[in-house]
C-alpha angles and dihedrals in degrees: 000000000000093000091051090051092051092051090047091053093047089053087057095256121149120228116219134178093252089064089068105035100062095049096052097051095078095049123080122226123255090252091058090049091051092049091051092049091049092048091050092049094048096043109123093007119139117242110235096171092114089068095053116101122218113245111245118239111247097170106132094211097050118114093242094052092045090053093047091049093049092049092049092049090054089056094047095251109129116210116200 
């Protein structure tokens, strides 16, 4: 596209916004293309997400882990 624009300018043509808008309307975006490919690939597939387990949070600075550690210290059970 850029080479065509350079040649157009060298031939004393003037580039305007309307030159770009009409051409892009018929084409879909890459995101739409990716969604279509994913839908085609997953069509007829069985959903096994109910068998997937959530990964537990082991981050020591998370709120949940801080609360668990403080509760265990109050009961005299040291964790780590």
